[in-house]
N, CA, C and O atoms as a GROMACS GRO file, in nm:
protein
  576
    1LEU      N    1  -1.316  -0.206   1.344
    1LEU     CA    2  -1.361  -0.327   1.424
    1LEU      C    3  -1.246  -0.349   1.524
    1LEU      O    4  -1.129  -0.339   1.487
    2SER      N    5  -1.282  -0.382   1.657
    2SER     CA    6  -1.182  -0.426   1.742
    2SER      C    7  -1.251  -0.526   1.831
    2SER      O    8  -1.372  -0.551   1.824
    3ILE      N    9  -1.161  -0.585   1.919
    3ILE     CA   10  -1.204  -0.687   2.007
    3ILE      C   11  -1.145  -0.657   2.144
    3ILE      O   12  -1.038  -0.597   2.146
    4VAL      N   13  -1.194  -0.687   2.243
    4VAL     CA   14  -1.116  -0.676   2.377
    4VAL      C   15  -1.141  -0.816   2.442
    4VAL      O   16  -1.248  -0.877   2.448
    5LEU      N   17  -1.022  -0.853   2.488
    5LEU     CA   18  -1.021  -0.987   2.552
    5LEU      C   19  -0.976  -0.958   2.710
    5LEU      O   20  -0.892  -0.874   2.740
    6ILE      N   21  -1.042  -1.034   2.798
    6ILE     CA   22  -1.022  -0.992   2.933
    6ILE      C   23  -1.034  -1.104   3.003
    6ILE      O   24  -1.124  -1.182   2.972
    7ARG      N   25  -0.945  -1.132   3.111
    7ARG     CA   26  -0.944  -1.223   3.201
    7ARG      C   27  -1.084  -1.234   3.276
    7ARG      O   28  -1.152  -1.136   3.306
    8PRO      N   29  -1.121  -1.376   3.302
    8PRO     CA   30  -1.253  -1.396   3.353
    8PRO      C   31  -1.258  -1.328   3.515
    8PRO      O   32  -1.364  -1.284   3.561
    9ASP      N   33  -1.161  -1.327   3.572
    9ASP     CA   34  -1.161  -1.261   3.713
    9ASP      C   35  -1.170  -1.114   3.705
    9ASP      O   36  -1.191  -1.053   3.810
   10LEU      N   37  -1.158  -1.052   3.597
   10LEU     CA   38  -1.154  -0.914   3.575
   10LEU      C   39  -1.290  -0.873   3.517
   10LEU      O   40  -1.328  -0.756   3.526
   11ASP      N   41  -1.362  -0.966   3.458
   11ASP     CA   42  -1.491  -0.947   3.386
   11ASP      C   43  -1.596  -0.938   3.485
   11ASP      O   44  -1.668  -1.035   3.505
   12ILE      N   45  -1.615  -0.808   3.561
   12ILE     CA   46  -1.695  -0.804   3.666
   12ILE      C   47  -1.828  -0.712   3.631
   12ILE      O   48  -1.912  -0.682   3.716
   13TRP      N   49  -1.835  -0.671   3.496
   13TRP     CA   50  -1.958  -0.592   3.454
   13TRP      C   51  -2.059  -0.692   3.404
   13TRP      O   52  -2.030  -0.800   3.351
   14LYS      N   53  -2.194  -0.639   3.429
   14LYS     CA   54  -2.306  -0.715   3.386
   14LYS      C   55  -2.314  -0.665   3.238
   14LYS      O   56  -2.271  -0.557   3.199
   15PRO      N   57  -2.380  -0.768   3.156
   15PRO     CA   58  -2.412  -0.724   3.034
   15PRO      C   59  -2.465  -0.583   3.010
   15PRO      O   60  -2.552  -0.541   3.086
   16GLY      N   61  -2.421  -0.507   2.914
   16GLY     CA   62  -2.467  -0.377   2.880
   16GLY      C   63  -2.410  -0.260   2.992
   16GLY      O   64  -2.439  -0.142   2.974
   17GLU      N   65  -2.344  -0.296   3.088
   17GLU     CA   66  -2.286  -0.207   3.175
   17GLU      C   67  -2.161  -0.131   3.103
   17GLU      O   68  -2.130  -0.020   3.147
   18HIS      N   69  -2.098  -0.180   3.010
   18HIS     CA   70  -1.982  -0.134   2.948
   18HIS      C   71  -2.015  -0.126   2.788
   18HIS      O   72  -2.002  -0.221   2.712
   19SER      N   73  -2.050  -0.022   2.760
   19SER     CA   74  -2.093  -0.003   2.610
   19SER      C   75  -2.042   0.133   2.548
   19SER      O   76  -1.989   0.218   2.620
   20GLY      N   77  -2.057   0.147   2.429
   20GLY     CA   78  -2.019   0.268   2.347
   20GLY      C   79  -2.106   0.306   2.238
   20GLY      O   80  -2.199   0.231   2.205
   21THR      N   81  -2.085   0.410   2.180
   21THR     CA   82  -2.176   0.458   2.078
   21THR      C   83  -2.116   0.420   1.938
   21THR      O   84  -2.165   0.468   1.835
   22PHE      N   85  -2.019   0.340   1.937
   22PHE     CA   86  -1.955   0.294   1.810
   22PHE      C   87  -1.962   0.123   1.811
   22PHE      O   88  -1.872   0.052   1.766
   23ARG      N   89  -2.069   0.080   1.863
   23ARG     CA   90  -2.089  -0.063   1.867
   23ARG      C   91  -2.203  -0.102   1.766
   23ARG      O   92  -2.275  -0.013   1.720
   24GLY      N   93  -2.220  -0.232   1.730
   24GLY     CA   94  -2.331  -0.272   1.664
   24GLY      C   95  -2.320  -0.251   1.511
   24GLY      O   96  -2.423  -0.246   1.443
   25ASN      N   97  -2.206  -0.240   1.461
   25ASN     CA   98  -2.200  -0.215   1.311
   25ASN      C   99  -2.189  -0.361   1.240
   25ASN      O  100  -2.079  -0.416   1.227
   26ASN      N  101  -2.289  -0.410   1.204
   26ASN     CA  102  -2.303  -0.541   1.156
   26ASN      C  103  -2.212  -0.565   1.023
   26ASN      O  104  -2.143  -0.664   0.998
   27PHE      N  105  -2.231  -0.444   0.940
   27PHE     CA  106  -2.138  -0.453   0.813
   27PHE      C  107  -1.998  -0.464   0.846
   27PHE      O  108  -1.927  -0.529   0.768
   28ALA      N  109  -1.943  -0.407   0.958
   28ALA     CA  110  -1.796  -0.437   0.986
   28ALA      C  111  -1.785  -0.580   1.023
   28ALA      O  112  -1.696  -0.650   0.973
   29PHE      N  113  -1.873  -0.628   1.108
   29PHE     CA  114  -1.852  -0.757   1.145
   29PHE      C  115  -1.854  -0.866   1.032
   29PHE      O  116  -1.776  -0.962   1.032
   30VAL      N  117  -1.956  -0.844   0.932
   30VAL     CA  118  -1.943  -0.945   0.810
   30VAL      C  119  -1.831  -0.918   0.724
   30VAL      O  120  -1.786  -1.009   0.655
   31THR      N  121  -1.778  -0.796   0.721
   31THR     CA  122  -1.662  -0.763   0.641
   31THR      C  123  -1.535  -0.830   0.712
   31THR      O  124  -1.447  -0.887   0.647
   32ALA      N  125  -1.534  -0.817   0.844
   32ALA     CA  126  -1.429  -0.887   0.918
   32ALA      C  127  -1.414  -1.030   0.902
   32ALA      O  128  -1.305  -1.085   0.888
   33GLY      N  129  -1.553  -1.102   0.906
   33GLY     CA  130  -1.561  -1.245   0.893
   33GLY      C  131  -1.509  -1.272   0.744
   33GLY      O  132  -1.431  -1.366   0.730
   34ALA      N  133  -1.544  -1.197   0.632
   34ALA     CA  134  -1.502  -1.228   0.513
   34ALA      C  135  -1.348  -1.229   0.500
   34ALA      O  136  -1.282  -1.316   0.442
   35MET      N  137  -1.300  -1.117   0.564
   35MET     CA  138  -1.156  -1.112   0.550
   35MET      C  139  -1.081  -1.218   0.616
   35MET      O  140  -0.979  -1.262   0.563
   36CYS      N  141  -1.127  -1.264   0.732
   36CYS     CA  142  -1.066  -1.362   0.812
   36CYS      C  143  -1.064  -1.500   0.723
   36CYS      O  144  -0.970  -1.580   0.719
   37LYS      N  145  -1.178  -1.509   0.658
   37LYS     CA  146  -1.187  -1.639   0.573
   37LYS      C  147  -1.085  -1.626   0.451
   37LYS      O  148  -1.018  -1.723   0.416
   38MET      N  149  -1.076  -1.500   0.386
   38MET     CA  150  -0.990  -1.472   0.277
   38MET      C  151  -0.833  -1.504   0.321
   38MET      O  152  -0.755  -1.577   0.260
   39TRP      N  153  -0.811  -1.442   0.425
   39TRP     CA  154  -0.655  -1.440   0.492
   39TRP      C  155  -0.633  -1.588   0.513
   39TRP      O  156  -0.522  -1.634   0.483
   40SER      N  157  -0.729  -1.668   0.564
   40SER     CA  158  -0.702  -1.822   0.599
   40SER      C  159  -0.688  -1.911   0.467
   40SER      O  160  -0.658  -2.030   0.477
   41ASP      N  161  -0.707  -1.860   0.358
   41ASP     CA  162  -0.701  -1.939   0.230
   41ASP      C  163  -0.548  -1.920   0.191
   41ASP      O  164  -0.494  -1.811   0.172
   42ARG      N  165  -0.487  -2.042   0.183
   42ARG     CA  166  -0.346  -2.033   0.134
   42ARG      C  167  -0.313  -1.992   0.018
   42ARG      O  168  -0.205  -1.936  -0.002
   43LYS      N  169  -0.415  -2.017  -0.088
   43LYS     CA  170  -0.407  -1.973  -0.219
   43LYS      C  171  -0.395  -1.817  -0.229
   43LYS      O  172  -0.313  -1.759  -0.300
   44PHE      N  173  -0.488  -1.757  -0.150
   44PHE     CA  174  -0.515  -1.630  -0.162
   44PHE      C  175  -0.368  -1.557  -0.106
   44PHE      O  176  -0.313  -1.467  -0.168
   45THR      N  177  -0.320  -1.610   0.013
   45THR     CA  178  -0.201  -1.555   0.059
   45THR      C  179  -0.085  -1.579  -0.027
   45THR      O  180  -0.003  -1.489  -0.042
   46ALA      N  181  -0.071  -1.686  -0.082
   46ALA     CA  182   0.044  -1.722  -0.168
   46ALA      C  183   0.038  -1.624  -0.287
   46ALA      O  184   0.141  -1.582  -0.339
   47GLY      N  185  -0.096  -1.586  -0.332
   47GLY     CA  186  -0.092  -1.497  -0.442
   47GLY      C  187  -0.050  -1.358  -0.405
   47GLY      O  188   0.017  -1.292  -0.484
   48VAL      N  189  -0.090  -1.304  -0.277
   48VAL     CA  190  -0.037  -1.169  -0.225
   48VAL      C  191   0.118  -1.172  -0.221
   48VAL      O  192   0.183  -1.077  -0.265
   49GLU      N  193   0.175  -1.281  -0.168
   49GLU     CA  194   0.320  -1.285  -0.154
   49GLU      C  195   0.388  -1.284  -0.293
   49GLU      O  196   0.488  -1.216  -0.312
   50ARG      N  197   0.332  -1.358  -0.387
   50ARG     CA  198   0.388  -1.372  -0.515
   50ARG      C  199   0.390  -1.225  -0.583
   50ARG      O  200   0.484  -1.189  -0.654
   51THR      N  201   0.279  -1.145  -0.556
   51THR     CA  202   0.254  -1.006  -0.618
   51THR      C  203   0.357  -0.920  -0.551
   51THR      O  204   0.427  -0.842  -0.615
   52ALA      N  205   0.366  -0.937  -0.415
   52ALA     CA  206   0.467  -0.855  -0.337
   52ALA      C  207   0.609  -0.882  -0.397
   52ALA      O  208   0.670  -0.783  -0.437
   53VAL      N  209   0.664  -0.998  -0.408
   53VAL     CA  210   0.786  -1.024  -0.485
   53VAL      C  211   0.792  -0.961  -0.613
   53VAL      O  212   0.894  -0.902  -0.648
   54ARG      N  213   0.678  -0.970  -0.695
   54ARG     CA  214   0.688  -0.904  -0.830
   54ARG      C  215   0.702  -0.746  -0.812
   54ARG      O  216   0.789  -0.685  -0.875
   55LEU      N  217   0.620  -0.685  -0.729
   55LEU     CA  218   0.641  -0.553  -0.717
   55LEU      C  219   0.775  -0.505  -0.655
   55LEU      O  220   0.820  -0.397  -0.694
   56GLN      N  221   0.835  -0.569  -0.571
   56GLN     CA  222   0.965  -0.544  -0.510
   56GLN      C  223   1.078  -0.563  -0.631
   56GLN      O  224   1.181  -0.496  -0.632
   57THR      N  225   1.053  -0.644  -0.715
   57THR     CA  226   1.142  -0.666  -0.824
   57THR      C  227   1.142  -0.560  -0.927
   57THR      O  228   1.245  -0.522  -0.983
   58HIS      N  229   1.028  -0.514  -0.950
   58HIS     CA  230   0.995  -0.388  -1.046
   58HIS      C  231   1.057  -0.284  -0.965
   58HIS      O  232   1.141  -0.222  -1.030
   59LEU      N  233   1.044  -0.245  -0.843
   59LEU     CA  234   1.098  -0.136  -0.761
   59LEU      C  235   1.243  -0.135  -0.773
   59LEU      O  236   1.305  -0.035  -0.811
   60ASP      N  237   1.302  -0.256  -0.739
   60ASP     CA  238   1.453  -0.280  -0.760
   60ASP      C  239   1.514  -0.215  -0.884
   60ASP      O  240   1.610  -0.138  -0.886
   61ARG      N  241   1.438  -0.262  -0.990
   61ARG     CA  242   1.468  -0.212  -1.107
   61ARG      C  243   1.470  -0.069  -1.141
   61ARG      O  244   1.559  -0.020  -1.210
   62LEU      N  245   1.369   0.000  -1.091
   62LEU     CA  246   1.352   0.133  -1.105
   62LEU      C  247   1.457   0.208  -1.030
   62LEU      O  248   1.506   0.310  -1.076
   63VAL      N  249   1.494   0.153  -0.906
   63VAL     CA  250   1.600   0.230  -0.841
   63VAL      C  251   1.735   0.207  -0.896
   63VAL      O  252   1.822   0.290  -0.868
   64ALA      N  253   1.766   0.107  -0.970
   64ALA     CA  254   1.869   0.067  -1.044
   64ALA      C  255   1.889   0.173  -1.166
   64ALA      O  256   1.992   0.237  -1.187
   65LYS      N  257   1.765   0.181  -1.241
   65LYS     CA  258   1.770   0.253  -1.359
   65LYS      C  259   1.781   0.405  -1.335
   65LYS      O  260   1.846   0.477  -1.411
   66PHE      N  261   1.712   0.452  -1.223
   66PHE     CA  262   1.708   0.594  -1.214
   66PHE      C  263   1.767   0.636  -1.074
   66PHE      O  264   1.695   0.688  -0.989
   67PRO      N  265   1.909   0.611  -1.052
   67PRO     CA  266   1.973   0.639  -0.931
   67PRO      C  267   1.993   0.812  -0.936
   67PRO      O  268   2.038   0.871  -0.838
   68ARG      N  269   1.963   0.868  -1.036
   68ARG     CA  270   1.984   1.036  -1.030
   68ARG      C  271   1.854   1.083  -0.970
   68ARG      O  272   1.857   1.196  -0.921
   69TYR      N  273   1.727   1.008  -0.965
   69TYR     CA  274   1.624   1.054  -0.909
   69TYR      C  275   1.582   0.983  -0.783
   69TYR      O  276   1.530   1.048  -0.691
   70ILE      N  277   1.600   0.857  -0.775
   70ILE     CA  278   1.571   0.780  -0.660
   70ILE      C  279   1.681   0.733  -0.571
   70ILE      O  280   1.774   0.666  -0.616
   71GLU      N  281   1.672   0.767  -0.441
   71GLU     CA  282   1.768   0.734  -0.347
   71GLU      C  283   1.767   0.594  -0.304
   71GLU      O  284   1.872   0.529  -0.303
   72GLN      N  285   1.656   0.543  -0.270
   72GLN     CA  286   1.638   0.410  -0.212
   72GLN      C  287   1.500   0.366  -0.229
   72GLN      O  288   1.413   0.450  -0.251
   73LYS      N  289   1.470   0.234  -0.219
   73LYS     CA  290   1.341   0.166  -0.201
   73LYS      C  291   1.306   0.166  -0.054
   73LYS      O  292   1.403   0.165   0.022
   74ARG      N  293   1.193   0.168  -0.003
   74ARG     CA  294   1.144   0.152   0.119
   74ARG      C  295   1.046   0.075   0.142
   74ARG      O  296   0.974   0.055   0.044
   75GLY      N  297   1.012   0.015   0.256
   75GLY     CA  298   0.891  -0.068   0.292
   75GLY      C  299   0.917  -0.218   0.260
   75GLY      O  300   1.028  -0.264   0.232
   76ARG      N  301   0.801  -0.289   0.268
   76ARG     CA  302   0.794  -0.425   0.252
   76ARG      C  303   0.665  -0.482   0.179
   76ARG      O  304   0.558  -0.421   0.183
   77GLY      N  305   0.680  -0.587   0.120
   77GLY     CA  306   0.560  -0.651   0.047
   77GLY      C  307   0.498  -0.547  -0.048
   77GLY      O  308   0.565  -0.492  -0.135
   78LEU      N  309   0.371  -0.522  -0.028
   78LEU     CA  310   0.278  -0.434  -0.109
   78LEU      C  311   0.271  -0.314  -0.054
   78LEU      O  312   0.186  -0.240  -0.102
   79MET      N  313   0.352  -0.264   0.056
   79MET     CA  314   0.353  -0.135   0.107
   79MET      C  315   0.503  -0.084   0.095
   79MET      O  316   0.593  -0.107   0.175
   80ALA      N  317   0.509  -0.020  -0.007
   80ALA     CA  318   0.646   0.038  -0.050
   80ALA      C  319   0.660   0.181  -0.103
   80ALA      O  320   0.562   0.241  -0.149
   81GLY      N  321   0.771   0.229  -0.097
   81GLY     CA  322   0.796   0.369  -0.138
   81GLY      C  323   0.917   0.382  -0.197
   81GLY      O  324   1.007   0.301  -0.173
   82LEU      N  325   0.932   0.485  -0.281
   82LEU     CA  326   1.062   0.528  -0.343
   82LEU      C  327   1.104   0.660  -0.289
   82LEU      O  328   1.039   0.762  -0.315
   83LYS      N  329   1.202   0.660  -0.219
   83LYS     CA  330   1.258   0.793  -0.165
   83LYS      C  331   1.341   0.849  -0.265
   83LYS      O  332   1.450   0.803  -0.300
   84CYS      N  333   1.275   0.966  -0.315
   84CYS     CA  334   1.349   1.049  -0.427
   84CYS      C  335   1.446   1.145  -0.375
   84CYS      O  336   1.460   1.164  -0.254
   85ARG      N  337   1.514   1.204  -0.465
   85ARG     CA  338   1.630   1.298  -0.427
   85ARG      C  339   1.579   1.442  -0.398
   85ARG      O  340   1.643   1.529  -0.338
   86SER      N  341   1.450   1.455  -0.450
   86SER     CA  342   1.394   1.597  -0.404
   86SER      C  343   1.256   1.594  -0.411
   86SER      O  344   1.208   1.509  -0.486
   87PRO      N  345   1.166   1.681  -0.338
   87PRO     CA  346   1.016   1.686  -0.358
   87PRO      C  347   0.987   1.726  -0.487
   87PRO      O  348   0.877   1.698  -0.535
   88ALA      N  349   1.078   1.794  -0.556
   88ALA     CA  350   1.034   1.834  -0.695
   88ALA      C  351   1.020   1.729  -0.802
   88ALA      O  352   0.939   1.730  -0.894
   89VAL      N  353   1.115   1.635  -0.775
   89VAL     CA  354   1.104   1.518  -0.860
   89VAL      C  355   0.963   1.455  -0.833
   89VAL      O  356   0.885   1.435  -0.926
   90VAL      N  357   0.932   1.425  -0.703
   90VAL     CA  358   0.802   1.359  -0.675
   90VAL      C  359   0.701   1.449  -0.745
   90VAL      O  360   0.619   1.388  -0.813
   91GLY      N  361   0.691   1.570  -0.741
   91GLY     CA  362   0.580   1.645  -0.807
   91GLY      C  363   0.575   1.634  -0.940
   91GLY      O  364   0.466   1.620  -0.996
   92ARG      N  365   0.692   1.639  -1.010
   92ARG     CA  366   0.698   1.612  -1.152
   92ARG      C  367   0.647   1.474  -1.191
   92ARG      O  368   0.559   1.462  -1.275
   93VAL      N  369   0.703   1.368  -1.128
   93VAL     CA  370   0.652   1.231  -1.158
   93VAL      C  371   0.514   1.226  -1.114
   93VAL      O  372   0.445   1.162  -1.194
   94HIS      N  373   0.449   1.272  -1.012
   94HIS     CA  374   0.307   1.285  -0.979
   94HIS      C  375   0.232   1.332  -1.123
   94HIS      O  376   0.150   1.261  -1.180
   95ASP      N  377   0.267   1.444  -1.162
   95ASP     CA  378   0.210   1.494  -1.255
   95ASP      C  379   0.212   1.415  -1.404
   95ASP      O  380   0.114   1.421  -1.478
   96VAL      N  381   0.314   1.353  -1.433
   96VAL     CA  382   0.315   1.292  -1.568
   96VAL      C  383   0.246   1.146  -1.551
   96VAL      O  384   0.190   1.084  -1.642
   97ALA      N  385   0.260   1.105  -1.419
   97ALA     CA  386   0.184   0.975  -1.397
   97ALA      C  387   0.038   1.000  -1.388
   97ALA      O  388  -0.031   0.906  -1.428
   98PHE      N  389  -0.017   1.092  -1.350
   98PHE     CA  390  -0.151   1.132  -1.356
   98PHE      C  391  -0.189   1.158  -1.495
   98PHE      O  392  -0.293   1.104  -1.532
   99GLU      N  393  -0.125   1.228  -1.577
   99GLU     CA  394  -0.158   1.232  -1.709
   99GLU      C  395  -0.162   1.111  -1.787
   99GLU      O  396  -0.223   1.110  -1.894
  100ASN      N  397  -0.100   1.002  -1.740
  100ASN     CA  398  -0.095   0.890  -1.806
  100ASN      C  399  -0.187   0.774  -1.730
  100ASN      O  400  -0.178   0.654  -1.752
  101GLY      N  401  -0.275   0.836  -1.640
  101GLY     CA  402  -0.374   0.743  -1.573
  101GLY      C  403  -0.327   0.657  -1.453
  101GLY      O  404  -0.376   0.547  -1.427
  102LEU      N  405  -0.227   0.718  -1.382
  102LEU     CA  406  -0.179   0.636  -1.268
  102LEU      C  407  -0.181   0.756  -1.155
  102LEU      O  408  -0.114   0.858  -1.166
  103LEU      N  409  -0.258   0.731  -1.056
  103LEU     CA  410  -0.269   0.819  -0.928
  103LEU      C  411  -0.156   0.776  -0.833
  103LEU      O  412  -0.144   0.657  -0.804
  104ILE      N  413  -0.078   0.863  -0.786
  104ILE     CA  414   0.031   0.845  -0.682
  104ILE      C  415   0.024   0.953  -0.565
  104ILE      O  416  -0.028   1.064  -0.580
  105GLU      N  417   0.079   0.911  -0.455
  105GLU     CA  418   0.077   1.002  -0.343
  105GLU      C  419   0.226   1.020  -0.314
  105GLU      O  420   0.311   0.944  -0.360
  106SER      N  421   0.254   1.124  -0.235
  106SER     CA  422   0.365   1.137  -0.174
  106SER      C  423   0.361   1.136  -0.030
  106SER      O  424   0.255   1.169   0.024
  107SER      N  425   0.467   1.102   0.046
  107SER     CA  426   0.480   1.096   0.188
  107SER      C  427   0.631   1.138   0.235
  107SER      O  428   0.724   1.169   0.160
  108GLY      N  429   0.634   1.132   0.372
  108GLY     CA  430   0.757   1.174   0.423
  108GLY      C  431   0.754   1.312   0.474
  108GLY      O  432   0.662   1.384   0.434
  109PRO      N  433   0.855   1.365   0.568
  109PRO     CA  434   0.849   1.484   0.610
  109PRO      C  435   0.882   1.605   0.511
  109PRO      O  436   0.846   1.721   0.531
  110ASN      N  437   0.950   1.566   0.410
  110ASN     CA  438   0.968   1.655   0.294
  110ASN      C  439   0.888   1.622   0.179
  110ASN      O  440   0.911   1.680   0.073
  111ARG      N  441   0.790   1.530   0.186
  111ARG     CA  442   0.705   1.485   0.061
  111ARG      C  443   0.804   1.428  -0.052
  111ARG      O  444   0.779   1.442  -0.172
  112ASP      N  445   0.908   1.367  -0.008
  112ASP     CA  446   0.992   1.328  -0.119
  112ASP      C  447   1.002   1.166  -0.132
  112ASP      O  448   1.101   1.104  -0.172
  113VAL      N  449   0.893   1.116  -0.097
  113VAL     CA  450   0.882   0.961  -0.116
  113VAL      C  451   0.742   0.934  -0.196
  113VAL      O  452   0.631   0.972  -0.158
  114ILE      N  453   0.769   0.864  -0.306
  114ILE     CA  454   0.639   0.829  -0.391
  114ILE      C  455   0.591   0.687  -0.322
  114ILE      O  456   0.660   0.584  -0.318
  115LYS      N  457   0.462   0.703  -0.273
  115LYS     CA  458   0.396   0.591  -0.223
  115LYS      C  459   0.372   0.499  -0.318
  115LYS      O  460   0.337   0.541  -0.428
  116VAL      N  461   0.385   0.357  -0.298
  116VAL     CA  462   0.355   0.248  -0.383
  116VAL      C  463   0.284   0.168  -0.302
  116VAL      O  464   0.338   0.092  -0.222
  117LEU      N  465   0.152   0.180  -0.316
  117LEU     CA  466   0.054   0.091  -0.236
  117LEU      C  467  -0.068   0.025  -0.325
  117LEU      O  468  -0.181   0.073  -0.318
  118PRO      N  469  -0.039  -0.081  -0.404
  118PRO     CA  470  -0.129  -0.128  -0.469
  118PRO      C  471  -0.234  -0.216  -0.397
  118PRO      O  472  -0.204  -0.267  -0.289
  119PRO      N  473  -0.350  -0.236  -0.450
  119PRO     CA  474  -0.438  -0.315  -0.380
  119PRO      C  475  -0.394  -0.452  -0.378
  119PRO      O  476  -0.330  -0.492  -0.475
  120ILE      N  477  -0.424  -0.537  -0.271
  120ILE     CA  478  -0.394  -0.684  -0.260
  120ILE      C  479  -0.457  -0.771  -0.368
  120ILE      O  480  -0.417  -0.887  -0.384
  121THR      N  481  -0.552  -0.719  -0.440
  121THR     CA  482  -0.629  -0.798  -0.557
  121THR      C  483  -0.570  -0.750  -0.676
  121THR      O  484  -0.626  -0.799  -0.775
  122ILE      N  485  -0.467  -0.663  -0.707
  122ILE     CA  486  -0.427  -0.613  -0.818
  122ILE      C  487  -0.368  -0.733  -0.914
  122ILE      O  488  -0.297  -0.821  -0.864
  123THR      N  489  -0.398  -0.732  -1.044
  123THR     CA  490  -0.355  -0.843  -1.127
  123THR      C  491  -0.219  -0.822  -1.185
  123THR      O  492  -0.175  -0.707  -1.192
  124ASP      N  493  -0.152  -0.919  -1.225
  124ASP     CA  494  -0.015  -0.887  -1.279
  124ASP      C  495  -0.012  -0.777  -1.397
  124ASP      O  496   0.075  -0.691  -1.410
  125ALA      N  497  -0.122  -0.794  -1.478
  125ALA     CA  498  -0.121  -0.682  -1.600
  125ALA      C  499  -0.150  -0.560  -1.544
  125ALA      O  500  -0.094  -0.468  -1.603
  126GLU      N  501  -0.230  -0.522  -1.432
  126GLU     CA  502  -0.241  -0.390  -1.374
  126GLU      C  503  -0.129  -0.350  -1.304
  126GLU      O  504  -0.105  -0.229  -1.295
  127LEU      N  505  -0.052  -0.438  -1.248
  127LEU     CA  506   0.077  -0.403  -1.167
  127LEU      C  507   0.175  -0.341  -1.266
  127LEU      O  508   0.234  -0.234  -1.253
  128ASP      N  509   0.180  -0.432  -1.372
  128ASP     CA  510   0.299  -0.400  -1.476
  128ASP      C  511   0.262  -0.273  -1.557
  128ASP      O  512   0.345  -0.198  -1.609
  129ARG      N  513   0.125  -0.257  -1.562
  129ARG     CA  514   0.087  -0.122  -1.638
  129ARG      C  515   0.128  -0.003  -1.546
  129ARG      O  516   0.188   0.096  -1.588
  130GLY      N  517   0.098  -0.018  -1.437
  130GLY     CA  518   0.146   0.091  -1.325
  130GLY      C  519   0.274   0.124  -1.325
  130GLY      O  520   0.312   0.241  -1.323
  131ILE      N  521   0.360   0.012  -1.327
  131ILE     CA  522   0.508   0.024  -1.305
  131ILE      C  523   0.543   0.088  -1.442
  131ILE      O  524   0.622   0.182  -1.445
  132THR      N  525   0.491   0.040  -1.552
  132THR     CA  526   0.539   0.126  -1.691
  132THR      C  527   0.515   0.256  -1.700
  132THR      O  528   0.582   0.331  -1.770
  133ILE      N  529   0.402   0.296  -1.620
  133ILE     CA  530   0.356   0.459  -1.610
  133ILE      C  531   0.468   0.515  -1.524
  133ILE      O  532   0.536   0.612  -1.559
  134LEU      N  533   0.483   0.447  -1.409
  134LEU     CA  534   0.592   0.526  -1.324
  134LEU      C  535   0.720   0.522  -1.385
  134LEU      O  536   0.790   0.622  -1.370
  135ASP      N  537   0.774   0.412  -1.461
  135ASP     CA  538   0.889   0.422  -1.538
  135ASP      C  539   0.897   0.519  -1.641
  135ASP      O  540   1.006   0.571  -1.665
  136HIS      N  541   0.796   0.551  -1.705
  136HIS     CA  542   0.792   0.677  -1.809
  136HIS      C  543   0.791   0.805  -1.741
  136HIS      O  544   0.857   0.898  -1.789
  137ALA      N  545   0.717   0.820  -1.627
  137ALA     CA  546   0.713   0.950  -1.545
  137ALA      C  547   0.853   0.972  -1.492
  137ALA      O  548   0.895   1.087  -1.482
  138LEU      N  549   0.921   0.879  -1.460
  138LEU     CA  550   1.059   0.903  -1.416
  138LEU      C  551   1.159   0.927  -1.520
  138LEU      O  552   1.257   0.998  -1.499
  139GLN      N  553   1.132   0.860  -1.649
  139GLN     CA  554   1.202   0.888  -1.768
  139GLN      C  555   1.191   1.038  -1.817
  139GLN      O  556   1.287   1.101  -1.861
  140GLU      N  557   1.072   1.084  -1.805
  140GLU     CA  558   1.031   1.196  -1.840
  140GLU      C  559   1.116   1.329  -1.765
  140GLU      O  560   1.126   1.442  -1.813
  141GLN      N  561   1.166   1.288  -1.652
  141GLN     CA  562   1.237   1.383  -1.561
  141GLN      C  563   1.372   1.440  -1.633
  141GLN      O  564   1.425   1.545  -1.597
  142ASP      N  565   1.422   1.357  -1.741
  142ASP     CA  566   1.520   1.387  -1.816
  142ASP      C  567   1.485   1.506  -1.912
  142ASP      O  568   1.572   1.582  -1.954
  143ASN      N  569   1.354   1.518  -1.943
  143ASN     CA  570   1.310   1.637  -2.042
  143ASN      C  571   1.268   1.750  -1.946
  143ASN      O  572   1.244   1.863  -1.989
  144ALA      N  573   1.260   1.721  -1.826
  144ALA     CA  574   1.224   1.849  -1.751
  144ALA      C  575   1.305   1.973  -1.728
  144ALA      O  576   1.258   2.067  -1.664
   0.00000   0.00000   0.00000
C-alpha cells in the first residue's frame, strides 16, 4: 500500500491518465485502515511499548548470562538481534530452539546474528516461553 501526495499546481493529469497494474487492491486498503485505527489506540501502543521493554530486558539478561556466545544485543523495540561470536553458535542455537518449538532465523553478512522479531500481538506468556527456549538453546552450547 502506498500513497502519493502532490502539489495542486503539479497535478496536471486527468483522472485515469496516471495508473498502474498494481492498484485497486481493496483488501490492502481495508487492512491499512484497520492498522491506522489500531496504531491510533493509545492502549494498543502502550502495550507494544511495554512488551518491547520486556523483550529488551530479557535480551540484556541473555547477553550478560552468555558472554562467551553473545557479543552484543542489537536493534530497538521488538526488532532485535543477538550478535553471536560465530555462525556455528547461531546454527547450533537454531537447531536446539527448533527441537523445542521455537523458530529462529539468522542474519548479518556472516549469518552470526540471531533475529528476535516477535509479533506485536505476542502475550507475556508467549514471549517468556520463547525466551526460555532461547536461553535453553544457548545453555546447550556448553554441551556441544
